[in-house]
N, C-alpha and C positions, 0 to 999 in steps of 0.2 A: 803859258799860254798853252792849250791843252789842243790837238788836233788828232783826229780821226783818222786810220787807214786799217786795208787791210791786209792782214799777214801773206807773205806768197812763200814764206818758206819752207809749209807743207800744205798737203791738199785740203788741210781742213780750214784755212780762211779765215780766222779769227778776227772779228773785228774789235782792232786795239785804238785805245785813249791812252795818248800820250803826251806827258805833263815834261814841255822841256824846263820849265823852271827847279821843278823839282827832281826830274831824272826818275820818272816814276813811269811805268805802264803800266795798264789794267789792260784785262780782257785774253792773253794771253794765255793758252794750256802747256805751252812749253816755254822754257828756256831764253830757247833760239828766238822768240818772238817777241822777248823781252827788247833781246839785243837788234832787230831786225828794226823794232819801231824806234828805238834811241838812231841809230847809223842814218836810219830814212829820212831823220830830219835833220841829223846834223854833216853829214860827209855821205847822200846815196851813191852808191854804186852799181854798175851793172855790166855783165858777160854780154862783148858786142859781138855775134855771128854774120857773117857776110857770105860774101861772091866773091874769087878773082880769075881771072884770066888766066887759060893755060893752052900750051901748047901741045900737040904731040897724046893727046890723049882723046878717049870714046868721047867723052861729055867736052862743051866747048869752059865751063867754070868749076873752081875747085869750091869745094863749102870752105870756111874759116873759120876762127873765133879767136878772141882773145882770150891768150893761159888762163889767167885771174881775171875776176874784175876792175874797172878801172871808171873816174868819176863819171857820174851821168852827163854833167858839162861836156865832155870829151867827146860825146857818141859821134856826131856831127864832122867833127874834126877828123874822127878813125874814118869814119865813111871816107871821108876826102882824098884820106893818105890811100884806102885801099883801090880805090877808082880807076887808076892808070897802072896798077898793077899787075906784068904778067911773068910765070915762072910755067915750067918743062916738065914735061912727066920725064920720068915717073917722082911718085909722090909720098910719102908713106906716113898715117896717121900721125901728127906730133910734130912733123916735120916742119922746123921753126922756118916762116914765111917773110916776115918782117920782125927784125929785134927792135923792143925799147918802143916800142911805135909811140909816140910824142910826149917822147920822155918820162913815161910812167913806167917804166924798169920790167911792163908786160910784153910779154911778145903776142905775135898773131903767129898759132899752127895751124897747119892743112886739120880737116876735120873728115876724113876721106882717104882712103887709099885710091890712087890713081894710074 
């Protein structure tokens, strides 16, 4: 099976052809593109960015993100879990907001000081 992808590892946006049967990637200009092509078809992951409510700050929401990528199939469940979260100010960049989101071993962390 061969599939075509555009690599998102860097601004070059290489047009990849990935052959899963042979575990071969062509069209990449760097090794990261080859790894991305295989991983994207076998185990796609993404960093999730969102916001949660914050009390006692000048803004009403705090930007947050996953510390590491999580499986793409868990993105909507992750967003649901963040919907009702409220934190209190002060918060520093990198503070853990939710530990081990959805049992993934990945934390949700603050992306801004507030």
